N, C-alpha and C positions, 0 to 999 in steps of 0.2 A: 504494500500502499504505499504510494508515493505520499510527500507532504502536501501537494496542492489538493489531492483527492480528499484527505483527512480535513483539512480546513474547509472545504465546500461541503463536506457531509456534516461538520460540526455547526455551520451556519445555519443549513437546511433544518436540522432538529431543533435549533433555538427558534428559528421562525415559526416552525409549526407548533412549537411549545407555546410561544407568544400568542399565536392565532386562537389555539384551544384555550388558552386563560382568558382571553378577551370575550369569546363565544361563551364561556361558562360563567363570566360575570353579567353578560347582557341579558341571559335567561329569557329569551324572546318569545317565551310563553308556550312554544311546542315543548310540552314534556318529553317526546321521543327525542328532540334536538337537543335539549338540556341534558339527556342522558349521554350524549355523544362525547362531549369533550373530556370527563374522566376517563371514559374508555379509552379515548385517543391518547390521553397523557399515559395511562398504564401502558399502552403499547409502545409509546416513544420511548418509557421508561425502560422497557423490556429491550428495544431495538439498542438503547444505550450500553445496556448490562452485555449483550451479545457482542455488540462492537468492541468493548472493553476486553471481552473473553478473547475474540477474534485476533485484537491487537497483540495480545499477551501471548497467545500460541504462534502467531506470526514471528514474534520476537524470540521465542523460544527456538522456533524452527531455524531462523536465521542463525542463532548462536551455535546450534548443534552442526548445521553444515559448516561453519569456521571451525568448529572444534573437529569436525570429520577431516576436513581438508588439512588442516595442521597436524593432526595425529598421524595421518598416513604420509605426510610430506617430509617431516623431520624424524618421526619416532622417537620423540622425546618424551621420556616417561616421567620425568620431573615435571615438564611443562603441563603434561597431560593432568597428573596428580594435583597440581596447584590449581588447574582450570577446575577440577572437581570440586575441590575445597572451596573455591571462591562462588562458584555457581549456587551450590547447595546452601552455603551461607546467606545468599541474597534473599533466600526464601524462609528458610528455618534454621533457628539456633541450635548449631551441632555441637556435640561435645567432642566427638571423634569421628573419623573415618578411617578405614582399613581395607586395603585390596590385597588380596591374597592371590598368587598364581599356583594352580595346582600342578602346571608340568615342574616347575622348580620346587614345589612343596614348601614355599616360603612366603613371608610377607613381602610383598614388592615395595610398597609404601606404606606409611602410616603417617597420620597429622592429629594436631588435637586444637582446639579453639583457644585464641588468647585467655589466660586467666583461669583456664581449666586445669584442674589437678591431673596430672599425667598419671595414669594407673602404673601400678607395678608390672614387674615381668609376669609374676604368679597372675595378677589380676587379668592380665591381658591373655594369658594361656587359658584361664577359666572362661572368660567371654568367648575366646576363639573356639574353645571345645563346646561351648552351649550352640554357637552359630553353626558348627560343623554337624553336631548331634541333631540340631533341627533339620538341617539341609539332608542329611543321611535319612532322617524319619519320613521327611516329606517325600522323598524319591525312592524310600523302601530299599535303600542299599546300606551296606555295612559302613562306610565312611565316604565323604567325598573323596573322588578319585579322577583323575585326567580322563577324559574321554568318555565318561557314562554319559548316556542319553536322555534327556527329557523330551515331553511331548509339548509342552507349553511352558511358557514363563510365569513365575510366581514369585511373589515377595514375601518373606518369612519375617514374622515379629518374634522376638525373643525378649521375654521379659527381666528384666535384671533388678526388680524392686525389692527382692530380699536382701539387697545391701543395705545396711543401717545407714538412714539419713539420706537415702538416694530415691529415687523413682525414674530409673533409667530404663530405656527401652532401646533395641537395635533392631532396625530393619536391614535386613540382609536379603541380597538377590543374587543368583547365580551369574557368571559371566559366560555367555555363550559364543561359541562359534559353529555357525549351524545350528545342529541340535545337539551338540556336544559340550558338556560343561568344562572350562578351561580355567576357571577361578571363581571367585566370589567377592563381593563388594559388601561391607558392612558400614552403615551409618548409625552412629548412636546419638540418641537425643535425650533430654531432660526428661520428657515424657512425650507419649504419642500425640503429637498435636493434632489440630482439627484438620490441618494441611495433608494429612495422610494421602489422600487421593494425588496431592502433588507429588510427594514423594515416591510414591509406587510409579506414576507416570514417568517422573524424572529418571529413576532408576532404570526403568524399561527402556527409555530412550537411550539412555549411554551404555546399558549392558552389552548389547550386541557390538557396538564399536569397540568398547575397550576388550572384551572378548576376542574379537579379530585382532586387536592390537596384540595381546598376550599370547595368541597362537603364532602369530608372525614373529614374535620376539623369540618364542620358543624354538621356532624353526631357523632363525638367524643363529641363536646360541648353539643349536645344534649343528649346523652348517659350519660355523665357526669353530666348535671344538673338533670336528672333524678334520678341518683344515690344518689344526695346530696341535694336534695330539693324536699319539700313537694309539691305535684302536685295541691292539692286545693289551698293553700295559696301562693305558690312560696317561703316560708321562709326555711331555711335550716332545714333538718329533723333530726330525733333522731341520725341516724348514724352519720351525720355531728356534731352534739352536742358532741358524744363521742370524735370525732377526736379533735376537735377545744377546748373542755374543757380541754383534756389533754394539749395541747399545751400551752394554755393561764395559765394554773396551773403551768406548769413547768416554764414559764416566770416569774410568781410571786416568784417562789422559788428560782429562778436563781437572780433576780434583785431587790425582795423585794417590787416590786411596788402593792399597793394594787389593789383588783380586787372585784367588786361585781356582785353577783347573783340574779336575780330577777325571781321568779315564778308567772305567772299570770293565774288566773282560771275564766273563765267565769260563772257568777252567773246564776242558773236556767237553764242551758243549757239544761239539761233533758227535763224540761218543754216546753222549745222552740221546741224541736223536737217533742215532745208527741202533742203538739197542734197544732203547724204551720207545721210540717213536717220536714224531714230533709233538705229540700230544704232552708228553711228559717234558720236551724242551718248552713248549709254551707256557706250563705249569710254572718251569723254573723262572722264567723270564717274569711272570706275573709275580712271583714271591719276592722276587729281588726288588721290582718295582714297588712293593708294598713295604718293603723294610726302607726304602730310600724315602718314600713319603713319610713314614713314620719318625724318620730320624731327621729330617731337613729343618731348618728354620725357616720362618716366613719369607727370608730375604734370599734364600737359596732356590736354585733352579736346578731339576733333574731332567735328563733327555734319554730318550732310547736314540742314540747314535746312529746304529745300525747293526742288524743281525743281532749278536749276543754282547754288543758293547754299550755302555752307558757312559753319559757325561755329567759330571756335576759342576756347576758355577756357584762359587761362594765368595759374595761380595765382602770387601773390607776385611779379608781372612789372609793371614801369610801360610806357608806350605806346612808350616810345623803343626798349627791348628789344625788344618785341614788334615792332617795325618791321624790327629786323635779322632776326627769325624770318621775317617776311613778305617780305623781299626774297630770301631763300633759296627760299622757295616759288615766288615769281613768276618767279624764273630758272629753276628747275628746271621748272616747268610749260612754259614757252617752250622748253627744250630738249630736253626728255626725252619730252613727249607728241608721238608719231608717228601717223602715217596719217591725220590729219584736217586737213593745214596746206595741202592744195590749193586750188585755186579763187581764187587772187589774194587771199587775206587770211591773217593768222597768228592763231594760237590764244593767248590771252593771258588774263590775270586781272586784275581791279580789286579793291583791297582797302582796307576802310575799319577804322579801329582807335579805339578809345577805353578809358581805364582809369578806375578809380573816383576817382581823386584829382581827375578833371574833374567829378565830379557836384556840383550845387549842392542836391539832394535826395536823401537816401538811399532810393533808388527802383530797382528792376531795369529798370523800362520806361525810366528815362532812360539809363542805360547802354546800352540795345539801341538807342534811338533817335540817339544820339551816333555810335555806330558805324556804324549804317545811313544817318545823314546823311552821314558822312565817305566811305562807299562811294558815294552818290549824287554827292558832289562829284567824286571820283575818275573816275567813268565820262564824267562831262560835261565832264571836264577832258581828254579824249582817250583814256581807256582804258588798261590796261596799267600802270596806277599804284598808288602807296601812299599814303593819305590818313590822317594823324593829326588827330582831331579837337581842334582848339586850346581852350585854357581859356576864351577868352571865346565859344566856342560854347555851353558849358555855362550861361553867364549869360543869353545870349539866350534859350535854351530856358527857364531859370526866368522870365524876365520876361515870355516870353509865357504863362506859366503853362499849358505843355503837360502834358496828363496823359492819355497814352495807356494803354488796357486792357492788362494785363500780356501782353507776347509778341506784341501785335498790331503789323504793320508800319505805320509812320506814313504818313498819306495823302500823297499827292505835293504836294498844295498846302500842306501843313503842313511838310514838308522844303524845298519852294522858300521859303517864308516866312523860313526860318532860313539858307538858303543863304549868303546875303550876309555872313553873319559869318564864313565860314571864310576 
């Protein structure tokens, strides 16, 4: 509705009202005609109310269209959640709003009105459990799960008035993609307001769009995970190693903070595959990955470098401290990996370590070579060992003018040429 049309209609209504009022005052003597003005006024008032509702509905539709365009144009979850909080607060005083994504089984965003006492984690868990139980009960399922189907949209109200001094209620709606539930949105209010129909309509309007957004986000995260993680072990893959190694080495060059690189190789891995089959080998790789994840710090990175080799990057750590970590890994692998130690040989790892303080050239390839050369020495020294590349090995590498392409494994002859320096 354009502004000119709105002004014209407002003027017409005012003119008709004025005429009706003058007719009512004149009371021309015809009883039938005298009854017309009040009826006309009621019709005009109803028309004004209808016009107001249509204007509000048109305004809501325009906001939803803008929201839809923005949501799918930039995929910004923070901006989308801010919009949700701002829009619902325009009509209803909201104590809290929570959006949960079932694919990730996590709270995507949560917000509280200014001045509201933020509930404790336990209170949030209780409230989330009530919402989940209500959702599960309504759809007769054991628990809300990604992908379960519903035939129609419903809002569920969960009363929380049993909490002392409160009269809170939560209106919860499933977030849908087609007919599959991908999450839910919960809005907590002080008490169920008379605008309940508006809340239901508002939730119904945004639920489909947010559901599609969460579904697309889950797909994007899944694709991103497949692109950057090894499918078997769940560790970062070689592609991620290239990107993260570049970034961390540049950080070392910029700030001068030491960094260690650790290369881990599974001993006798070919014999495991040949003797017990590739399933046993896959089991060994997954177990080593599990041990690495359990022992890494938040600032460390573990990669499946290729085959039976792993790489660990440890920021702000020298080779001696990295060796302590390597010892924990070596012992844990030997003690915890089960089911593949039969046949007269034990399962173990060999580990080579180098840090940036040993570099003669500020070069990524040199650090990788040093750790790889140390690993080679550890394996040739009897396996099940940890070898730290000594400083004079870097000088030997520098004097030999070794220049390997980035991330290429050094040739066997090149490693043997410098092995004597260890």
